[in-house]
N, C-alpha and C positions, 0 to 999 in steps of 0.2 A: 735511516734518514736519506733523503734524497739529495743529489749533488746541488740542487738548486736552492736548498734552504739556507745555507750559510750566505750566499750571495744575496738572497732577498734581505736577510737581516741586516747584511751590510749596506744594502741601498737604503733600508729604512732608516738605519742610523745615520747615514750620510744626508738623507733627506731632512731629518729632524735637526741635525747640526747645522745644515744650510738654512733651514727656517729660522732657527735662533739667531744665526749671524744677521739675516736680513731683518729681522725684528729689533734686534739690537741696533743696527744701522739706522732704522726708521726712528727709534726712539731718540738716539743721539742727534739726528737731523732735527727732530722736533725741539729738542732742548737747545741746540744751537740757534735756531729761528727765533725761540722764545726769549732767549738771552739778548739776541740782536735787536729785538723790537722793544723789549721792556726793561733791560737792566744794563746794557753796555753804557750808555751815555751817563746814566746816573752814578754808576760805579765808577767809571773813568773819571768823572769831574770830581767826585769826592776825594779820590786818592790823589789827584792834582791839587786840590785844595788843602789837603791834610797829608803833605809828604812826610816820610818818616826816614830814619837814618839807620834803622836797625838791619837793613841789608848789608851795611858795611861790617857787621859783626863777623869776625872771621869763620865761626862755625856756620853761619847761615850762608855766607857768601861762598864758602866751600861746598856746602850742600847743593846749592843751586847749579853748580857746575855738572851735576850729573845730567843736566839737560843738554850739555854739549857732547857731540858723538865722540870725540876722543878720549873722553874720560871713561865711560862704560866699555869702550874697546879695549883701552889699556888694562883697566880691571880684569877683563875677561881673559885677555892674552896671558896676563900674569897668572891666572887661575888655571890656564891650559897648560903653560909651562910646569906649574907645580903638580898638577894631578894628572896630565896627559889626557884629559877629557876635553876634546875639542868640539864636540857636537854643538854645545850651548854657544860657543864663540862664534862659530860659522854661521848658525842659524840667526844669531842676533845682529851680525854684520849684514847679512842678507835683507833683515828687516829694517835695518837702519837705511840702507840703500834704497828701498823701497819708501820709506818715509821721506827721505830727501827728494825724491822724484815728485811724490804727491804734494809736499808743502811748497816746493819751488813753483810747480805748475800753478797751484791755487794762488800763490802770491802774485804771480805775473798776471793771472786772469782777474783778481779781484782788486789789487792794487789799493788796499785800505791804509790809511795812514794810522800811525801808532798814536796812543792816547796823548803822550808827552808832546806831540807835535801841534797840539792845539794851543799850547801856551806860547806867548809872544817871544820868550827868550830863545825857543828852539828855531824860529825862522832864520836868524842869522847864521846859524851853524848847519842848516839843512844840507848845504852844497857838500859840507866836508863829511857828512854821514854817509856810509856806504849803502847802496840801494838796499841790500838785503836787511839793513837795520832801520829802513824807512818804512817797511810794509809790514802789516800787522796780522793779516789773516791768511793762514791759521798760525798757531803757536808751533814753530818748530822744536824748541827746547821740550815743550810738553810732549809732543809725538816721540821725541826720542827717548824721554823718561818712560813713558807708557808701553813703548815698543820693547824696550830692555826689561820692564817688569812682567810684561807677558810672556816672553820667551824664557825668562828665568824661572817664573812661577810654574811653568810646565816642565821644567828640567830639574828642579831642586825640590827638596821636600816641601809639602803643602803648608808646613809651618812658616816659611819664608813669604808666602803670598800676601798677608796683611802688611808687613813692613815694606815690602817692595812697592806695592801700590800706594801705601802712605807716603813713601819717599817720592814717587811720581807725582801724586797729588800736591804735595808741597812745593815741588818745582813749578808747577801750574800756578799755584796760588802766589808764589813769589813773583811771577811774571806780571800778575795783575796788580799786586801792591806796589810794585816798582813802576807802574805806569808805562810797562812795555807792551801790554797787550790788554784787550778787552776780555771779559768773561766768555764771549762766545769764541773768540780765537782760542782760547785754552781748551774748552769743550770740543771744538772741532779737532784741534791737535791730539786731544786724548782718544778721540774715537778713531783718528788715522792711525795713531800708534797701536792701538789694541788690534785693529783690522790687519795692519801690516805685520804684526807679531804673530797672529793667528795664521796668516797666510804664508809666512815664511816657515812656521812650524810644519805646515802641510807640504810645502813645496820643496824646500830645501833638501829634506832627507830622501826624497825620491830622485833628485838630481845627481847627488854626490853620496858615495858609500862613507858617510861621516865617521863611522865607528873604526874604519881601517886606517885613519889618519893618525900615526904615531910618530914622535921624535924620540931618538935616543936619550937616555936619562942625563948623560953628561952634558949634552948640548942643551937639553931643557933647563939644566940648572944654570948654566952659562947665560942663556937668554934671559931666564928669570931675574938673575942678578943684575944684568944690564938694564932690563927694563925698570926694575925698582929703583937702582941706585943712579942711573944716568939719565934716562928719558925724562922724568919730570923736570929736572934742572936744565936739560936742553930744550925743553918745550917752547919757550919763548922764541928761540932761534929757528924753530920749525914751525912756527906759526900756531902752537898749541899752548896759548898762554893759560887757558882754563885749567889744563893738566897741572901746571905749576901751582895755581891757586888751589886747586884741591889737594894736591900733594903735601902742601906746607901744613895743612890743618890735619889730614886724615892719613897722612902715610905712617906715622908711629902707631896710631891704634890699629891700622891695617896689618901692619908688621907684627904686632903682638898677637893678633887673631891668627894669622898665618902661622907663626910659631906654636902657638897653643894647638892649632889643628894638626900640625905635622907631628908634634909631640904625641897627641892622641892617637893618631894613625899608627905611629910607631909602637906605642904601648900595647895597642890591640893586636898588632902583628906579633909582637913577641908572646903576648898572652896566648894567642891562638897556637902559635908554634910549641909553647910549653905544654898546652893542653894535649895536642896531638901527640907529643912525646911521651906523655904520662899515661896515654890511652891503652889499656891492656890490649886491645884488639890489634894495636899496631907491633906489639912485641913478639 
């Protein structure tokens, strides 16, 4: 086998991957354009004429906080403290920074008003609403959710991929049903999130030795306890109100899952140690 063969195969694989990315971006752009031209006004007007209160359901309201960057970052930092696996956390933070830069730039360039602003009652309150809450294209929450789903789907078992992207899709749908965004805003946010997630997966590991980043066990435990027990309740004072909303609903189920996971790992470790101790080859 010649020295050039692996390089050629690697180049071919990179070319195919790049082509797939460009095709995906082209399809996403077509979907955004079609939605902008044919669906946005009709969908936005329908939800304005048929407002719903189901967004106030605590479970739904907590779930849509996954589109706020502080919630997935908090979850991933807690995961890193418990497992000492920081690669996915760092890659996701890089992806979310990219999403923020893309979304903010496009919001400034496009300056599209949100669907609810077409109602007469919103005109009087418009001056009190922050600028970031008055521009619609693209959806930053959807971008955050899809970027997180993309990085996690490449870092966890493939069985997690459907629920991750389903949760991201729900975040985007809720932005439309709440009259915060048009469908094209959500489609554009999803495309940006996936693209930034893939870009971070390729770029971040080349810049930093992620596998070498480790924290001593005692400090990981202390940091994990502080993050779980203190930060969600201090969130409003730190400008992270969405974290408190999420934690009120999902903190107990997440704590139970963590305890079950830690117990499973410990039982497996004990079983492995016992098996090695009973192995005749070791005697």
